[in-house]
C-alpha positions in Angstrom: 0.4 10.0 -28.4 -2.2 7.3 -28.1 -0.7 3.9 -27.1 -2.2 0.5 -27.6 0.3 -1.1 -25.2 -1.7 -1.7 -22.0 0.2 -4.6 -20.5 -1.4 -4.4 -17.1 -4.9 -4.4 -18.5 -3.9 -7.3 -20.9 -2.8 -9.6 -18.1 -4.9 -8.6 -15.1 -8.1 -7.5 -16.9 -8.9 -8.2 -20.5 -8.6 -6.6 -23.9 -10.9 -7.1 -26.8 -9.7 -9.1 -29.8 -9.4 -5.9 -31.8 -7.3 -4.3 -29.0 -5.0 -7.4 -29.0 -4.6 -7.3 -32.7 -3.6 -3.7 -32.5 -1.1 -4.4 -29.8 0.4 -7.3 -31.9 0.7 -4.9 -34.9 2.2 -2.0 -33.0 4.5 -4.0 -30.7 5.3 -7.3 -32.4 8.4 -8.2 -30.4 7.1 -7.2 -27.0 6.3 -9.0 -23.7 2.6 -8.2 -24.4 2.6 -9.7 -27.9 4.3 -12.9 -26.6 1.7 -13.1 -23.9 -1.1 -12.8 -26.4 0.4 -15.5 -28.7 1.2 -17.9 -25.9 -2.2 -17.7 -24.3 -4.3 -17.7 -27.5 -7.0 -20.3 -27.5 -5.7 -21.7 -24.2 -7.2 -21.8 -20.7 -4.3 -20.3 -18.7 -4.7 -21.2 -15.1 -1.9 -19.0 -13.8 -1.4 -15.8 -15.9 1.2 -14.5 -13.5 3.4 -17.6 -14.0 3.1 -17.2 -17.7 3.9 -13.5 -17.8 6.8 -14.0 -15.4 8.3 -16.7 -17.7 7.9 -14.4 -20.7 9.5 -11.6 -18.7 12.5 -13.8 -17.9 12.9 -14.6 -21.6 12.9 -10.9 -22.6 15.2 -9.9 -19.7 18.2 -11.2 -21.7 17.8 -8.4 -24.3 16.6 -5.7 -21.9 19.1 -6.2 -19.0 21.8 -4.2 -20.8 19.6 -1.0 -20.7 19.1 -1.1 -16.9 21.1 0.8 -14.3 24.1 -1.2 -13.0 23.0 -0.8 -9.4 19.3 -1.7 -9.9 19.4 -4.7 -7.6 20.5 -2.4 -4.7 18.0 0.3 -5.5 14.4 1.3 -4.9 12.1 1.9 -7.9 9.0 4.0 -7.6 6.4 3.9 -10.3 4.4 7.0 -11.2 1.3 6.8 -13.4 1.5 9.9 -15.5 -0.6 11.3 -18.4 -4.4 11.1 -18.5 -4.8 10.3 -14.8 -3.2 13.6 -13.8 -6.0 15.9 -15.1 -8.4 13.8 -17.0 -12.0 14.0 -15.9 -13.3 10.4 -16.7 -14.1 8.2 -13.8 -11.2 5.8 -14.2 -8.8 8.8 -14.3 -10.2 10.4 -11.2 -9.7 7.1 -9.3 -6.1 7.0 -10.3 -5.0 10.5 -9.3 -1.4 10.4 -8.1 -0.4 10.0 -4.5 0.6 13.0 -2.5 4.4 13.5 -2.7 4.9 13.6 1.1 2.9 10.3 1.4 5.3 8.6 -1.1 8.3 10.1 0.6 7.3 8.7 4.0 7.0 5.2 2.5 10.3 5.1 0.5 13.2 3.3 2.3 15.9 5.7 3.6 19.4 5.7 2.2 18.5 3.8 -0.9 19.3 5.0 -4.4 15.9 5.8 -5.9 14.8 5.5 -9.5 11.5 6.8 -10.8 9.8 5.0 -13.7 6.8 6.2 -15.6 6.0 8.0 -18.8 3.2 10.2 -19.9 0.6 7.8 -21.1 -2.7 8.1 -23.0 -4.9 5.3 -24.4 -8.1 5.4 -26.5 -10.4 5.6 -23.4 -8.4 8.7 -22.1 -9.7 12.3 -21.8 -8.5 14.5 -24.6 -7.1 17.5 -22.6 -3.7 16.3 -23.6 -1.7 19.6 -23.2 -3.0 20.1 -19.6 -2.3 16.5 -18.6 1.3 16.7 -20.1 2.1 20.0 -18.4 0.8 18.9 -15.0 2.5 15.4 -15.4 5.9 17.1 -15.9 5.3 19.3 -12.9 4.4 16.4 -10.7 7.3 14.3 -11.9 9.8 17.2 -11.3 8.4 17.7 -7.8 8.7 14.0 -7.0 12.3 13.8 -8.3 13.3 16.9 -6.3 11.6 15.8 -3.0 12.9 12.2 -3.2 16.3 13.2 -4.6 15.6 10.5 -7.2 16.7 9.8 -10.7 14.2 9.5 -13.6 14.9 6.2 -15.4 13.4 7.2 -18.8 13.7 4.2 -21.1 10.6 5.2 -23.1 9.8 1.4 -23.2 7.3 -0.3 -21.0 9.1 -3.7 -21.1 12.4 -2.1 -20.0 10.6 -0.2 -17.3 9.0 -3.5 -16.2 12.5 -5.1 -16.1 13.8 -2.2 -14.0 11.0 -2.5 -11.5 11.0 -6.3 -11.2 14.8 -6.5 -10.6 14.9 -3.7 -8.0 15.6 -4.4 -4.4 12.4 -2.7 -3.4 9.4 -1.6 -5.5 7.0 1.2 -4.5 3.6 0.7 -6.3 1.9 3.5 -8.1 -1.6 3.7 -9.5 -2.9 1.6 -12.4 -2.7 -2.0 -13.6 0.8 -1.7 -14.9 2.0 -1.1 -11.3 -0.3 -3.9 -10.0 1.2 -6.3 -12.6 4.8 -5.4 -11.4 3.7 -6.2 -7.8 2.1 -9.5 -8.9 5.3 -10.6 -10.7 7.5 -9.6 -7.7 5.2 -11.4 -5.3 5.5 -14.5 -7.5 9.3 -14.4 -7.3 9.1 -13.3 -3.6 10.6 -9.8 -3.9 9.9 -6.9 -1.6 7.1 -4.5 -2.4 5.7 -1.4 -0.8 2.0 -1.2 -1.7 0.7 2.3 -1.0 -2.7 2.0 0.7 -5.5 3.6 -1.3 -7.5 4.0 1.9 -5.0 6.6 3.0 -5.9 8.6 -0.1 -9.7 8.6 0.2 -9.7 12.3 0.9 -7.8 12.9 -2.3 -10.3 10.8 -4.3 -13.2 12.7 -2.7 -11.5 16.0 -3.5 -11.0 15.0 -7.2 -14.7 14.1 -7.5 -15.7 17.3 -5.7 -13.5 19.3 -8.1 -15.1 17.6 -11.1 -18.6 18.3 -10.0 -17.7 21.9 -9.0 -16.2 22.6 -12.4 -19.3 21.2 -14.1 -21.9 22.5 -11.7 -23.5 24.9 -14.2 -24.0 22.2 -16.8 -25.4 19.9 -14.1 -27.8 22.6 -12.9 -29.0 23.2 -16.5 -29.6 19.5 -17.0 -31.5 19.1 -13.8 -33.6 22.2 -14.7 -34.5 20.7 -18.1 -35.4 17.4 -16.4 -37.6 19.3 -13.9 -39.4 21.2 -16.7 -40.0 18.0 -18.7 -41.3 16.2 -15.6 -43.8 19.1 -14.9 -45.0 19.0 -18.5 -45.6 15.3 -18.4 -47.4 15.6 -15.1 -49.7 18.3 -16.5 -50.4 16.3 -19.6 -51.4 13.3 -17.4 -53.8 15.5 -15.5 -55.3 17.0 -18.7 -55.7 13.5 -20.1 -57.5 12.2 -17.1 -59.8 15.2 -16.7 -60.7 15.9 -20.3 -62.9 13.3 -22.0 -62.6 14.8 -25.5 -58.8 14.7 -25.4 -58.9 11.2 -23.9 -61.1 10.0 -26.7 -59.0 11.6 -29.3 -55.8 10.1 -27.9 -57.4 6.7 -27.7 -58.4 6.9 -31.3 -54.9 7.7 -32.3 -53.6 4.7 -30.3 -56.1 2.4 -32.0 
């Protein structure tokens, strides 16, 4: 269930050496492993150029798995899994776009393919069952509303190939989607980048929901902090106004 294959993070952010070693062990013949090996101990000036060249090399073996009409189609990426119902900050920030919002951005009359699998990594929240259930509901709703086909390759490299070769790509949340946009920009292909500013209300609502669900625990914590603060304040007053206690404490300190 937990995947070490975080291609977007690898290229656009950074992974620790341990995380890179894990990726190499788990996915030895992947685009990600090639990127690690070809950039090791090197100062890469243009990571997008490197990952694009590696992508082209791998396309030879991945192309046969793609839809025949992919170059005339639109691909929409959905980030599924932990971001759907996880409660960590990075998950709240990547809540999925509203379906109507996506629908209004997708080109009319195009064949539409949806890519995206349920994804969890080590930093993910552990409410897996809830995230899986809600991810499947969201995916089904998107497919029905967009009259789209789910391209389920169960392979990030093949999904990448599908998205990069499409006529139009509609960006989702997360760094895998950002990486696809960067590669397509490099090869001058058309992207539709959904504006996160249009979804500020959704982000606010997600944070509000988080704090509402945890309000009792937050109140308890604040109450404990208040009690401790009062006790410290009283101890300071007693210390300042009682010579015997002050002398005793000073002796202990010495």
